[in-house]
LOVOGU-575922 format. One record per atom (N, C-alpha, C): residue number from 1; atom name; x, y, z. Coordinates in pm, 1 decimal. Layout:
// residues N
r nr->NUM&atom->CA&u->X&v->Y&w->Z
...
This chain:
// residues 147
r nr->1&atom->N&u->-2960.1&v->6445.1&w->4266.5
r nr->1&atom->CA&u->-3033.9&v->6344.8&w->4341.5
r nr->1&atom->C&u->-2979.2&v->6206.2&w->4305.9
r nr->2&atom->N&u->-2953.5&v->6123.7&w->4406.2
r nr->2&atom->CA&u->-2901.5&v->5988.9&w->4383.9
r nr->2&atom->C&u->-3013.2&v->5893.9&w->4342.6
r nr->3&atom->N&u->-2985.0&v->5816.4&w->4239.2
r nr->3&atom->CA&u->-3078.6&v->5714.3&w->4193.7
r nr->3&atom->C&u->-3068.8&v->5594.1&w->4287.1
r nr->4&atom->N&u->-3182.2&v->5532.7&w->4323.8
r nr->4&atom->CA&u->-3175.8&v->5413.1&w->4409.4
r nr->4&atom->C&u->-3102.3&v->5299.8&w->4337.5
r nr->5&atom->N&u->-3038.6&v->5215.4&w->4415.7
r nr->5&atom->CA&u->-2966.2&v->5102.6&w->4358.6
r nr->5&atom->C&u->-3061.6&v->4997.0&w->4305.4
r nr->6&atom->N&u->-3018.1&v->4927.0&w->4201.6
r nr->6&atom->CA&u->-3091.4&v->4815.1&w->4144.0
r nr->6&atom->C&u->-3057.8&v->4690.1&w->4226.2
r nr->7&atom->N&u->-3154.6&v->4642.3&w->4302.5
r nr->7&atom->CA&u->-3134.5&v->4524.0&w->4386.6
r nr->7&atom->C&u->-3174.4&v->4401.2&w->4305.2
r nr->8&atom->N&u->-3075.2&v->4315.1&w->4277.8
r nr->8&atom->CA&u->-3098.5&v->4197.2&w->4193.6
r nr->8&atom->C&u->-3143.6&v->4075.0&w->4272.5
r nr->9&atom->N&u->-3123.3&v->4077.8&w->4403.4
r nr->9&atom->CA&u->-3161.0&v->3965.5&w->4489.0
r nr->9&atom->C&u->-3265.6&v->4014.7&w->4589.8
r nr->10&atom->N&u->-3392.4&v->3975.4&w->4572.3
r nr->10&atom->CA&u->-3494.0&v->4022.5&w->4666.9
r nr->10&atom->C&u->-3469.8&v->3974.7&w->4809.8
r nr->11&atom->N&u->-3390.3&v->3869.2&w->4826.1
r nr->11&atom->CA&u->-3357.4&v->3817.7&w->4960.0
r nr->11&atom->C&u->-3217.1&v->3860.8&w->5003.5
r nr->12&atom->N&u->-3170.9&v->3976.1&w->4953.2
r nr->12&atom->CA&u->-3034.2&v->4020.5&w->4980.9
r nr->12&atom->C&u->-3004.8&v->4027.7&w->5131.1
r nr->13&atom->N&u->-3100.5&v->4075.0&w->5210.5
r nr->13&atom->CA&u->-3072.1&v->4092.2&w->5352.8
r nr->13&atom->C&u->-3042.1&v->3958.5&w->5419.3
r nr->14&atom->N&u->-3123.1&v->3856.4&w->5394.3
r nr->14&atom->CA&u->-3098.9&v->3725.3&w->5453.3
r nr->14&atom->C&u->-2970.9&v->3663.8&w->5397.6
r nr->15&atom->N&u->-2945.6&v->3684.6&w->5268.7
r nr->15&atom->CA&u->-2823.1&v->3633.7&w->5205.0
r nr->15&atom->C&u->-2699.9&v->3694.8&w->5270.9
r nr->16&atom->N&u->-2703.6&v->3825.0&w->5293.4
r nr->16&atom->CA&u->-2592.2&v->3894.5&w->5359.8
r nr->16&atom->C&u->-2576.2&v->3844.0&w->5502.5
r nr->17&atom->N&u->-2684.3&v->3835.3&w->5576.9
r nr->17&atom->CA&u->-2676.3&v->3791.6&w->5716.9
r nr->17&atom->C&u->-2626.0&v->3647.6&w->5728.6
r nr->18&atom->N&u->-2671.5&v->3560.4&w->5639.1
r nr->18&atom->CA&u->-2625.0&v->3420.8&w->5640.4
r nr->18&atom->C&u->-2475.3&v->3413.2&w->5610.6
r nr->19&atom->N&u->-2429.6&v->3489.5&w->5513.2
r nr->19&atom->CA&u->-2287.4&v->3489.9&w->5478.7
r nr->19&atom->C&u->-2202.9&v->3546.7&w->5592.6
r nr->20&atom->N&u->-2249.0&v->3657.2&w->5650.7
r nr->20&atom->CA&u->-2178.0&v->3720.0&w->5762.0
r nr->20&atom->C&u->-2162.7&v->3622.4&w->5878.7
r nr->21&atom->N&u->-2265.8&v->3543.8&w->5904.6
r nr->21&atom->CA&u->-2263.2&v->3448.0&w->6015.9
r nr->21&atom->C&u->-2157.3&v->3339.8&w->5997.0
r nr->22&atom->N&u->-2111.6&v->3318.5&w->5874.1
r nr->22&atom->CA&u->-2009.2&v->3217.3&w->5844.7
r nr->22&atom->C&u->-1866.9&v->3271.1&w->5860.3
r nr->23&atom->N&u->-1851.8&v->3398.4&w->5885.9
r nr->23&atom->CA&u->-1718.8&v->3458.9&w->5893.3
r nr->23&atom->C&u->-1657.6&v->3440.6&w->6032.0
r nr->24&atom->N&u->-1561.1&v->3351.2&w->6039.7
r nr->24&atom->CA&u->-1495.2&v->3322.9&w->6166.5
r nr->24&atom->C&u->-1429.4&v->3444.8&w->6228.2
r nr->25&atom->N&u->-1365.8&v->3528.6&w->6146.4
r nr->25&atom->CA&u->-1299.3&v->3646.8&w->6200.9
r nr->25&atom->C&u->-1400.8&v->3742.0&w->6263.3
r nr->26&atom->N&u->-1513.2&v->3760.9&w->6198.1
r nr->26&atom->CA&u->-1615.0&v->3851.0&w->6253.3
r nr->26&atom->C&u->-1669.0&v->3795.9&w->6385.2
r nr->27&atom->N&u->-1684.3&v->3664.4&w->6395.0
r nr->27&atom->CA&u->-1726.6&v->3602.9&w->6520.8
r nr->27&atom->C&u->-1620.9&v->3624.9&w->6628.5
r nr->28&atom->N&u->-1495.1&v->3605.4&w->6592.1
r nr->28&atom->CA&u->-1384.6&v->3624.3&w->6687.4
r nr->28&atom->C&u->-1382.1&v->3767.8&w->6741.4
r nr->29&atom->N&u->-1415.3&v->3863.7&w->6654.9
r nr->29&atom->CA&u->-1413.9&v->4004.8&w->6694.7
r nr->29&atom->C&u->-1544.0&v->4047.9&w->6763.0
r nr->30&atom->N&u->-1639.3&v->3955.9&w->6778.6
r nr->30&atom->CA&u->-1771.8&v->3988.3&w->6833.3
r nr->30&atom->C&u->-1839.7&v->4097.8&w->6751.8
r nr->31&atom->N&u->-1815.0&v->4095.9&w->6620.6
r nr->31&atom->CA&u->-1870.8&v->4197.0&w->6530.8
r nr->31&atom->C&u->-2018.8&v->4169.9&w->6504.9
r nr->32&atom->N&u->-2093.7&v->4278.3&w->6489.8
r nr->32&atom->CA&u->-2235.5&v->4266.2&w->6457.2
r nr->32&atom->C&u->-2268.3&v->4355.5&w->6337.8
r nr->33&atom->N&u->-2360.9&v->4306.7&w->6256.5
r nr->33&atom->CA&u->-2417.0&v->4388.2&w->6148.7
r nr->33&atom->C&u->-2523.9&v->4476.1&w->6212.0
r nr->34&atom->N&u->-2503.8&v->4605.3&w->6211.4
r nr->34&atom->CA&u->-2600.7&v->4693.9&w->6274.8
r nr->34&atom->C&u->-2687.9&v->4766.2&w->6173.4
r nr->35&atom->N&u->-2648.7&v->4762.0&w->6046.0
r nr->35&atom->CA&u->-2732.3&v->4815.8&w->5938.3
r nr->35&atom->C&u->-2711.2&v->4730.1&w->5815.4
r nr->36&atom->N&u->-2821.2&v->4690.8&w->5753.4
r nr->36&atom->CA&u->-2817.8&v->4615.9&w->5628.0
r nr->36&atom->C&u->-2920.5&v->4679.5&w->5536.0
r nr->37&atom->N&u->-2872.5&v->4748.8&w->5434.4
r nr->37&atom->CA&u->-2963.3&v->4807.8&w->5336.1
r nr->37&atom->C&u->-2895.2&v->4802.8&w->5199.7
r nr->38&atom->N&u->-2971.0&v->4816.0&w->5091.8
r nr->38&atom->CA&u->-2910.8&v->4804.8&w->4958.9
r nr->38&atom->C&u->-2795.7&v->4903.3&w->4939.3
r nr->39&atom->N&u->-2677.5&v->4847.2&w->4913.8
r nr->39&atom->CA&u->-2560.5&v->4930.0&w->4888.0
r nr->39&atom->C&u->-2497.1&v->4992.5&w->5009.9
r nr->40&atom->N&u->-2538.7&v->4953.3&w->5129.0
r nr->40&atom->CA&u->-2483.4&v->5013.6&w->5250.8
r nr->40&atom->C&u->-2489.0&v->4916.4&w->5368.0
r nr->41&atom->N&u->-2377.8&v->4906.1&w->5441.6
r nr->41&atom->CA&u->-2368.5&v->4818.1&w->5557.9
r nr->41&atom->C&u->-2296.5&v->4890.4&w->5670.4
r nr->42&atom->N&u->-2331.8&v->4854.3&w->5792.2
r nr->42&atom->CA&u->-2260.5&v->4903.9&w->5909.7
r nr->42&atom->C&u->-2229.7&v->4785.3&w->5999.6
r nr->43&atom->N&u->-2105.5&v->4780.7&w->6046.0
r nr->43&atom->CA&u->-2057.8&v->4674.2&w->6134.6
r nr->43&atom->C&u->-1996.0&v->4739.1&w->6257.4
r nr->44&atom->N&u->-2025.7&v->4684.8&w->6375.1
r nr->44&atom->CA&u->-1969.6&v->4736.2&w->6500.6
r nr->44&atom->C&u->-1893.8&v->4627.1&w->6574.2
r nr->45&atom->N&u->-1787.4&v->4669.9&w->6642.5
r nr->45&atom->CA&u->-1705.1&v->4580.8&w->6724.9
r nr->45&atom->C&u->-1682.7&v->4647.7&w->6860.1
r nr->46&atom->N&u->-1714.5&v->4578.7&w->6969.6
r nr->46&atom->CA&u->-1690.5&v->4637.3&w->7101.4
r nr->46&atom->C&u->-1541.0&v->4635.1&w->7135.4
r nr->47&atom->N&u->-1500.2&v->4728.4&w->7219.8
r nr->47&atom->CA&u->-1361.0&v->4732.8&w->7263.6
r nr->47&atom->C&u->-1326.2&v->4606.1&w->7342.2
r nr->48&atom->N&u->-1207.8&v->4557.3&w->7318.1
r nr->48&atom->CA&u->-1149.6&v->4450.5&w->7398.7
r nr->48&atom->C&u->-998.9&v->4469.5&w->7397.9
r nr->49&atom->N&u->-931.7&v->4449.9&w->7510.4
r nr->49&atom->CA&u->-785.0&v->4459.3&w->7510.3
r nr->49&atom->C&u->-722.1&v->4358.5&w->7413.9
r nr->50&atom->N&u->-797.1&v->4253.6&w->7379.8
r nr->50&atom->CA&u->-746.0&v->4154.1&w->7285.1
r nr->50&atom->C&u->-737.7&v->4206.9&w->7142.4
r nr->51&atom->N&u->-799.5&v->4322.0&w->7115.3
r nr->51&atom->CA&u->-802.8&v->4377.0&w->6979.7
r nr->51&atom->C&u->-713.6&v->4499.6&w->6964.5
r nr->52&atom->N&u->-621.1&v->4519.1&w->7058.7
r nr->52&atom->CA&u->-540.5&v->4640.9&w->7058.6
r nr->52&atom->C&u->-398.3&v->4615.5&w->7011.0
r nr->53&atom->N&u->-333.7&v->4728.0&w->6978.2
r nr->53&atom->CA&u->-189.9&v->4724.4&w->6951.6
r nr->53&atom->C&u->-117.6&v->4771.7&w->7078.3
r nr->54&atom->N&u->11.1&v->4796.5&w->7067.4
r nr->54&atom->CA&u->93.0&v->4821.4&w->7186.8
r nr->54&atom->C&u->58.2&v->4947.9&w->7264.6
r nr->55&atom->N&u->-13.6&v->5043.3&w->7202.8
r nr->55&atom->CA&u->-50.8&v->5166.7&w->7272.7
r nr->55&atom->C&u->-192.1&v->5161.2&w->7330.4
r nr->56&atom->N&u->-260.3&v->5048.1&w->7312.2
r nr->56&atom->CA&u->-395.6&v->5034.7&w->7364.2
r nr->56&atom->C&u->-503.9&v->5078.4&w->7266.9
r nr->57&atom->N&u->-465.4&v->5124.1&w->7147.3
r nr->57&atom->CA&u->-563.1&v->5159.8&w->7044.5
r nr->57&atom->C&u->-613.5&v->5032.2&w->6979.3
r nr->58&atom->N&u->-734.3&v->5038.0&w->6919.0
r nr->58&atom->CA&u->-775.7&v->4928.3&w->6832.7
r nr->58&atom->C&u->-667.0&v->4909.2&w->6727.4
r nr->59&atom->N&u->-634.3&v->4786.1&w->6699.1
r nr->59&atom->CA&u->-532.7&v->4754.6&w->6599.0
r nr->59&atom->C&u->-585.2&v->4789.0&w->6459.6
r nr->60&atom->N&u->-496.2&v->4835.4&w->6372.9
r nr->60&atom->CA&u->-533.8&v->4867.6&w->6234.3
r nr->60&atom->C&u->-592.2&v->4745.6&w->6163.0
r nr->61&atom->N&u->-547.8&v->4626.9&w->6201.4
r nr->61&atom->CA&u->-602.0&v->4505.4&w->6141.1
r nr->61&atom->C&u->-749.5&v->4486.2&w->6171.3
r nr->62&atom->N&u->-792.7&v->4527.8&w->6289.0
r nr->62&atom->CA&u->-934.7&v->4520.1&w->6323.8
r nr->62&atom->C&u->-1012.4&v->4621.5&w->6240.8
r nr->63&atom->N&u->-961.9&v->4743.7&w->6234.4
r nr->63&atom->CA&u->-1030.1&v->4849.5&w->6158.1
r nr->63&atom->C&u->-1041.6&v->4812.1&w->6010.5
r nr->64&atom->N&u->-932.1&v->4767.7&w->5951.0
r nr->64&atom->CA&u->-938.1&v->4733.8&w->5808.0
r nr->64&atom->C&u->-1023.3&v->4609.2&w->5783.8
r nr->65&atom->N&u->-1022.3&v->4516.8&w->5876.2
r nr->65&atom->CA&u->-1105.5&v->4396.4&w->5858.9
r nr->65&atom->C&u->-1252.7&v->4430.5&w->5856.3
r nr->66&atom->N&u->-1297.6&v->4511.3&w->5951.5
r nr->66&atom->CA&u->-1441.6&v->4537.9&w->5955.6
r nr->66&atom->C&u->-1486.7&v->4630.9&w->5843.5
r nr->67&atom->N&u->-1401.8&v->4724.3&w->5802.3
r nr->67&atom->CA&u->-1443.8&v->4813.1&w->5693.2
r nr->67&atom->C&u->-1437.2&v->4739.4&w->5559.4
r nr->68&atom->N&u->-1342.9&v->4646.9&w->5543.6
r nr->68&atom->CA&u->-1339.7&v->4562.3&w->5423.7
r nr->68&atom->C&u->-1467.3&v->4479.6&w->5414.5
r nr->69&atom->N&u->-1507.8&v->4419.9&w->5524.2
r nr->69&atom->CA&u->-1628.7&v->4337.5&w->5526.0
r nr->69&atom->C&u->-1753.0&v->4424.5&w->5503.2
r nr->70&atom->N&u->-1757.2&v->4542.9&w->5561.8
r nr->70&atom->CA&u->-1871.8&v->4633.3&w->5539.6
r nr->70&atom->C&u->-1882.4&v->4671.8&w->5392.3
r nr->71&atom->N&u->-1770.0&v->4701.9&w->5330.4
r nr->71&atom->CA&u->-1771.0&v->4733.7&w->5187.1
r nr->71&atom->C&u->-1811.2&v->4610.9&w->5105.3
r nr->72&atom->N&u->-1757.9&v->4495.3&w->5142.3
r nr->72&atom->CA&u->-1790.4&v->4372.9&w->5069.6
r nr->72&atom->C&u->-1938.6&v->4341.8&w->5072.7
r nr->73&atom->N&u->-2000.7&v->4353.6&w->5188.2
r nr->73&atom->CA&u->-2142.8&v->4324.1&w->5196.9
r nr->73&atom->C&u->-2229.1&v->4434.1&w->5136.2
r nr->74&atom->N&u->-2180.2&v->4557.5&w->5137.1
r nr->74&atom->CA&u->-2252.3&v->4663.6&w->5065.4
r nr->74&atom->C&u->-2259.7&v->4627.9&w->4916.9
r nr->75&atom->N&u->-2147.4&v->4583.3&w->4861.0
r nr->75&atom->CA&u->-2144.7&v->4541.3&w->4720.9
r nr->75&atom->C&u->-2230.2&v->4416.9&w->4699.1
r nr->76&atom->N&u->-2216.7&v->4320.0&w->4788.5
r nr->76&atom->CA&u->-2289.3&v->4192.4&w->4777.2
r nr->76&atom->C&u->-2440.5&v->4213.4&w->4778.5
r nr->77&atom->N&u->-2486.4&v->4312.9&w->4850.3
r nr->77&atom->CA&u->-2631.2&v->4338.0&w->4859.6
r nr->77&atom->C&u->-2692.4&v->4373.7&w->4724.8
r nr->78&atom->N&u->-2610.0&v->4412.2&w->4628.9
r nr->78&atom->CA&u->-2659.6&v->4449.5&w->4496.6
r nr->78&atom->C&u->-2632.6&v->4342.7&w->4391.3
r nr->79&atom->N&u->-2573.0&v->4231.9&w->4430.8
r nr->79&atom->CA&u->-2537.7&v->4125.8&w->4335.8
r nr->79&atom->C&u->-2650.9&v->4024.5&w->4320.5
r nr->80&atom->N&u->-2651.5&v->3951.4&w->4207.9
r nr->80&atom->CA&u->-2755.9&v->3850.0&w->4186.8
r nr->80&atom->C&u->-2746.7&v->3737.0&w->4288.6
r nr->81&atom->N&u->-2856.6&v->3661.5&w->4305.9
r nr->81&atom->CA&u->-2859.0&v->3553.1&w->4404.6
r nr->81&atom->C&u->-2750.0&v->3447.9&w->4383.8
r nr->82&atom->N&u->-2716.1&v->3417.8&w->4261.8
r nr->82&atom->CA&u->-2618.0&v->3311.7&w->4234.4
r nr->82&atom->C&u->-2477.8&v->3370.2&w->4220.7
r nr->83&atom->N&u->-2434.8&v->3442.3&w->4325.5
r nr->83&atom->CA&u->-2301.6&v->3503.2&w->4321.3
r nr->83&atom->C&u->-2239.5&v->3507.1&w->4459.9
r nr->84&atom->N&u->-2111.0&v->3536.4&w->4459.9
r nr->84&atom->CA&u->-2034.2&v->3559.4&w->4581.6
r nr->84&atom->C&u->-1952.5&v->3685.3&w->4559.2
r nr->85&atom->N&u->-1900.7&v->3742.2&w->4665.7
r nr->85&atom->CA&u->-1821.7&v->3863.8&w->4654.6
r nr->85&atom->C&u->-1681.4&v->3838.1&w->4707.6
r nr->86&atom->N&u->-1583.2&v->3898.5&w->4642.0
r nr->86&atom->CA&u->-1444.4&v->3892.7&w->4687.5
r nr->86&atom->C&u->-1381.4&v->4030.1&w->4671.2
r nr->87&atom->N&u->-1302.6&v->4070.5&w->4768.9
r nr->87&atom->CA&u->-1226.8&v->4194.7&w->4758.1
r nr->87&atom->C&u->-1109.4&v->4170.4&w->4664.9
r nr->88&atom->N&u->-1087.9&v->4263.1&w->4571.3
r nr->88&atom->CA&u->-972.0&v->4249.7&w->4482.2
r nr->88&atom->C&u->-868.1&v->4359.0&w->4506.7
r nr->89&atom->N&u->-908.1&v->4463.9&w->4579.8
r nr->89&atom->CA&u->-812.5&v->4570.7&w->4609.2
r nr->89&atom->C&u->-873.4&v->4662.1&w->4714.6
r nr->90&atom->N&u->-789.0&v->4714.8&w->4803.7
r nr->90&atom->CA&u->-833.3&v->4824.2&w->4889.3
r nr->90&atom->C&u->-715.5&v->4906.2&w->4934.7
r nr->91&atom->N&u->-745.1&v->5029.8&w->4967.6
r nr->91&atom->CA&u->-646.7&v->5121.7&w->5023.0
r nr->91&atom->C&u->-710.4&v->5187.4&w->5143.4
r nr->92&atom->N&u->-638.5&v->5186.2&w->5252.8
r nr->92&atom->CA&u->-689.2&v->5246.0&w->5376.1
r nr->92&atom->C&u->-598.2&v->5360.1&w->5419.6
r nr->93&atom->N&u->-659.6&v->5466.9&w->5466.7
r nr->93&atom->CA&u->-587.6&v->5578.7&w->5527.1
r nr->93&atom->C&u->-635.7&v->5591.4&w->5670.7
r nr->94&atom->N&u->-541.3&v->5604.8&w->5762.4
r nr->94&atom->CA&u->-573.0&v->5620.6&w->5904.0
r nr->94&atom->C&u->-556.4&v->5767.4&w->5938.6
r nr->95&atom->N&u->-662.7&v->5827.7&w->5993.8
r nr->95&atom->CA&u->-662.1&v->5972.0&w->6015.4
r nr->95&atom->C&u->-655.7&v->6011.6&w->6162.9
r nr->96&atom->N&u->-682.6&v->5918.0&w->6252.6
r nr->96&atom->CA&u->-666.7&v->5945.2&w->6395.7
r nr->96&atom->C&u->-660.4&v->5811.8&w->6469.4
r nr->97&atom->N&u->-601.5&v->5810.9&w->6590.0
r nr->97&atom->CA&u->-593.5&v->5685.6&w->6666.6
r nr->97&atom->C&u->-731.4&v->5627.4&w->6695.0
r nr->98&atom->N&u->-739.5&v->5496.7&w->6687.9
r nr->98&atom->CA&u->-866.7&v->5426.6&w->6709.2
r nr->98&atom->C&u->-884.2&v->5396.8&w->6858.0
r nr->99&atom->N&u->-928.4&v->5498.8&w->6930.5
r nr->99&atom->CA&u->-950.8&v->5487.6&w->7074.9
r nr->99&atom->C&u->-1100.4&v->5501.2&w->7099.6
r nr->100&atom->N&u->-1160.0&v->5399.6&w->7161.1
r nr->100&atom->CA&u->-1302.5&v->5412.4&w->7186.5
r nr->100&atom->C&u->-1362.0&v->5289.3&w->7251.2
r nr->101&atom->N&u->-1489.5&v->5300.6&w->7284.0
r nr->101&atom->CA&u->-1564.2&v->5190.4&w->7342.1
r nr->101&atom->C&u->-1603.1&v->5088.6&w->7235.9
r nr->102&atom->N&u->-1608.9&v->5135.4&w->7112.3
r nr->102&atom->CA&u->-1634.5&v->5045.1&w->7000.8
r nr->102&atom->C&u->-1583.0&v->5107.3&w->6872.4
r nr->103&atom->N&u->-1564.8&v->5022.2&w->6772.5
r nr->103&atom->CA&u->-1536.1&v->5065.9&w->6636.4
r nr->103&atom->C&u->-1661.2&v->5041.1&w->6554.5
r nr->104&atom->N&u->-1688.3&v->5132.8&w->6463.6
r nr->104&atom->CA&u->-1802.7&v->5117.7&w->6375.0
r nr->104&atom->C&u->-1755.1&v->5145.2&w->6232.6
r nr->105&atom->N&u->-1780.1&v->5050.0&w->6143.0
r nr->105&atom->CA&u->-1741.7&v->5064.5&w->6002.7
r nr->105&atom->C&u->-1867.0&v->5076.9&w->5917.8
r nr->106&atom->N&u->-1867.4&v->5178.0&w->5831.9
r nr->106&atom->CA&u->-1977.8&v->5199.3&w->5738.7
r nr->106&atom->C&u->-1923.8&v->5183.1&w->5597.4
r nr->107&atom->N&u->-1979.8&v->5086.5&w->5524.9
r nr->107&atom->CA&u->-1941.9&v->5065.6&w->5385.9
r nr->107&atom->C&u->-2057.0&v->5102.3&w->5295.6
r nr->108&atom->N&u->-2024.8&v->5167.9&w->5182.9
r nr->108&atom->CA&u->-2129.8&v->5205.5&w->5088.3
r nr->108&atom->C&u->-2078.7&v->5194.7&w->4946.3
r nr->109&atom->N&u->-2167.9&v->5157.6&w->4858.9
r nr->109&atom->CA&u->-2134.0&v->5144.6&w->4717.6
r nr->109&atom->C&u->-2124.8&v->5283.3&w->4656.0
r nr->110&atom->N&u->-2013.9&v->5305.8&w->4585.2
r nr->110&atom->CA&u->-1993.9&v->5429.5&w->4510.7
r nr->110&atom->C&u->-2037.2&v->5409.2&w->4365.8
r nr->111&atom->N&u->-1992.8&v->5295.7&w->4308.2
r nr->111&atom->CA&u->-2024.0&v->5263.9&w->4168.1
r nr->111&atom->C&u->-2047.6&v->5114.9&w->4154.9
r nr->112&atom->N&u->-2175.1&v->5074.0&w->4141.3
r nr->112&atom->CA&u->-2202.2&v->4931.8&w->4121.2
r nr->112&atom->C&u->-2168.2&v->4892.7&w->3977.5
r nr->113&atom->N&u->-2130.7&v->4767.6&w->3959.5
r nr->113&atom->CA&u->-2102.7&v->4717.5&w->3825.8
r nr->113&atom->C&u->-2143.1&v->4571.8&w->3814.7
r nr->114&atom->N&u->-2152.5&v->4525.1&w->3691.5
r nr->114&atom->CA&u->-2190.0&v->4385.3&w->3668.8
r nr->114&atom->C&u->-2083.3&v->4291.6&w->3723.3
r nr->115&atom->N&u->-1955.6&v->4331.3&w->3707.9
r nr->115&atom->CA&u->-1844.8&v->4248.6&w->3754.9
r nr->115&atom->C&u->-1769.7&v->4313.4&w->3871.1
r nr->116&atom->N&u->-1733.1&v->4440.1&w->3856.2
r nr->116&atom->CA&u->-1655.5&v->4512.0&w->3958.6
r nr->116&atom->C&u->-1741.4&v->4620.9&w->4020.6
r nr->117&atom->N&u->-1740.6&v->4627.1&w->4153.0
r nr->117&atom->CA&u->-1810.8&v->4731.9&w->4227.6
r nr->117&atom->C&u->-1707.9&v->4807.9&w->4310.1
r nr->118&atom->N&u->-1720.8&v->4940.1&w->4312.9
r nr->118&atom->CA&u->-1631.5&v->5024.5&w->4391.9
r nr->118&atom->C&u->-1708.8&v->5076.2&w->4513.2
r nr->119&atom->N&u->-1646.3&v->5064.3&w->4628.6
r nr->119&atom->CA&u->-1708.1&v->5107.2&w->4754.7
r nr->119&atom->C&u->-1616.1&v->5200.2&w->4830.8
r nr->120&atom->N&u->-1675.9&v->5278.6&w->4918.7
r nr->120&atom->CA&u->-1601.0&v->5358.4&w->5014.6
r nr->120&atom->C&u->-1645.8&v->5317.1&w->5153.2
r nr->121&atom->N&u->-1551.6&v->5313.2&w->5244.1
r nr->121&atom->CA&u->-1583.8&v->5280.9&w->5381.6
r nr->121&atom->C&u->-1517.0&v->5376.4&w->5477.2
r nr->122&atom->N&u->-1582.8&v->5400.4&w->5587.2
r nr->122&atom->CA&u->-1527.0&v->5483.5&w->5693.9
r nr->122&atom->C&u->-1535.7&v->5408.0&w->5824.5
r nr->123&atom->N&u->-1433.8&v->5425.7&w->5907.2
r nr->123&atom->CA&u->-1430.6&v->5363.0&w->6039.2
r nr->123&atom->C&u->-1432.9&v->5474.2&w->6143.5
r nr->124&atom->N&u->-1521.6&v->5458.2&w->6239.8
r nr->124&atom->CA&u->-1537.4&v->5556.1&w->6346.5
r nr->124&atom->C&u->-1509.7&v->5491.2&w->6480.7
r nr->125&atom->N&u->-1446.3&v->5566.2&w->6569.7
r nr->125&atom->CA&u->-1435.9&v->5528.8&w->6709.8
r nr->125&atom->C&u->-1557.4&v->5589.5&w->6777.4
r nr->126&atom->N&u->-1622.0&v->5511.8&w->6860.6
r nr->126&atom->CA&u->-1742.7&v->5559.9&w->6927.8
r nr->126&atom->C&u->-1715.7&v->5562.5&w->7078.0
r nr->127&atom->N&u->-1738.5&v->5678.8&w->7138.2
r nr->127&atom->CA&u->-1725.4&v->5700.0&w->7283.1
r nr->127&atom->C&u->-1849.2&v->5773.0&w->7330.9
r nr->128&atom->N&u->-1923.0&v->5712.4&w->7422.8
r nr->128&atom->CA&u->-2044.2&v->5773.7&w->7479.0
r nr->128&atom->C&u->-2136.5&v->5825.2&w->7367.8
r nr->129&atom->N&u->-2148.2&v->5747.0&w->7259.8
r nr->129&atom->CA&u->-2236.8&v->5781.1&w->7149.3
r nr->129&atom->C&u->-2179.2&v->5879.2&w->7048.4
r nr->130&atom->N&u->-2064.7&v->5937.5&w->7079.0
r nr->130&atom->CA&u->-2003.0&v->6033.6&w->6986.9
r nr->130&atom->C&u->-1906.3&v->5960.5&w->6893.1
r nr->131&atom->N&u->-1918.6&v->5988.4&w->6762.9
r nr->131&atom->CA&u->-1836.6&v->5922.3&w->6661.7
r nr->131&atom->C&u->-1723.0&v->6013.1&w->6615.6
r nr->132&atom->N&u->-1604.4&v->5951.8&w->6602.4
r nr->132&atom->CA&u->-1488.5&v->6025.3&w->6550.3
r nr->132&atom->C&u->-1426.5&v->5940.9&w->6439.6
r nr->133&atom->N&u->-1408.6&v->5999.6&w->6321.6
r nr->133&atom->CA&u->-1348.4&v->5928.9&w->6209.3
r nr->133&atom->C&u->-1205.0&v->5890.0&w->6242.3
r nr->134&atom->N&u->-1171.4&v->5762.7&w->6223.1
r nr->134&atom->CA&u->-1032.8&v->5719.9&w->6246.3
r nr->134&atom->C&u->-968.2&v->5658.3&w->6122.0
r nr->135&atom->N&u->-1048.5&v->5614.5&w->6024.1
r nr->135&atom->CA&u->-991.2&v->5558.0&w->5902.0
r nr->135&atom->C&u->-1092.3&v->5565.6&w->5788.6
r nr->136&atom->N&u->-1040.2&v->5566.0&w->5667.3
r nr->136&atom->CA&u->-1125.3&v->5563.1&w->5549.2
r nr->136&atom->C&u->-1064.5&v->5466.8&w->5447.8
r nr->137&atom->N&u->-1149.7&v->5404.8&w->5367.7
r nr->137&atom->CA&u->-1104.1&v->5302.0&w->5273.6
r nr->137&atom->C&u->-1174.7&v->5319.6&w->5140.2
r nr->138&atom->N&u->-1102.7&v->5289.0&w->5033.1
r nr->138&atom->CA&u->-1160.1&v->5275.3&w->4900.5
r nr->138&atom->C&u->-1133.2&v->5132.4&w->4858.6
r nr->139&atom->N&u->-1236.3&v->5061.3&w->4812.8
r nr->139&atom->CA&u->-1222.3&v->4918.5&w->4783.3
r nr->139&atom->C&u->-1287.7&v->4883.0&w->4650.9
r nr->140&atom->N&u->-1228.2&v->4784.8&w->4582.9
r nr->140&atom->CA&u->-1286.4&v->4726.4&w->4462.3
r nr->140&atom->C&u->-1319.2&v->4581.9&w->4493.2
r nr->141&atom->N&u->-1439.5&v->4540.5&w->4450.8
r nr->141&atom->CA&u->-1487.9&v->4405.8&w->4480.5
r nr->141&atom->C&u->-1537.6&v->4342.5&w->4352.2
r nr->142&atom->N&u->-1521.4&v->4211.8&w->4341.8
r nr->142&atom->CA&u->-1563.1&v->4140.3&w->4222.2
r nr->142&atom->C&u->-1681.3&v->4049.4&w->4252.7
r nr->143&atom->N&u->-1772.6&v->4044.8&w->4158.2
r nr->143&atom->CA&u->-1887.3&v->3953.6&w->4166.0
r nr->143&atom->C&u->-1845.1&v->3822.1&w->4102.2
r nr->144&atom->N&u->-1842.5&v->3717.4&w->4180.9
r nr->144&atom->CA&u->-1805.6&v->3583.7&w->4134.2
r nr->144&atom->C&u->-1933.5&v->3503.2&w->4119.4
r nr->145&atom->N&u->-1965.1&v->3464.1&w->3998.4
r nr->145&atom->CA&u->-2086.3&v->3384.8&w->3971.7
r nr->145&atom->C&u->-2066.2&v->3242.5&w->4023.0
r nr->146&atom->N&u->-2169.2&v->3188.5&w->4087.4
r nr->146&atom->CA&u->-2159.5&v->3052.6&w->4141.5
r nr->146&atom->C&u->-2229.7&v->2950.6&w->4051.7
r nr->147&atom->N&u->-2300.1&v->2995.5&w->3951.8
r nr->147&atom->CA&u->-2368.2&v->2902.5&w->3859.0
r nr->147&atom->C&u->-2302.6&v->2906.2&w->3724.0
């Protein structure tokens, strides 16, 4: 049985949403936070020809961007109020072409830490409500104290 995460910031949801709203790239991609819970985030991006590579698939840069951000905010949701989050490493594997009406990235904390948090993220292509895994990521994030 999984132990619930220790939430250090009672206002984590508003903190995450406020930070997400400042991300220019997420605005450019028309990305939305569709789930915000302790240690877990989901971000969705609608299809646009502006986000594709030469074959018409979602570009890998879009997939890695949204799953990196989903992992980052999953980690951030467990950090103290006087902190910020930064990605220090990630590895992505692409398992199928990103073809769909939208991309959805789910980030979740695997191992929270005082300084370093490890997350896993998955990216799904969504067509008519059906999800197909197209990429997976393992990421390490650092808690940067602001005080």
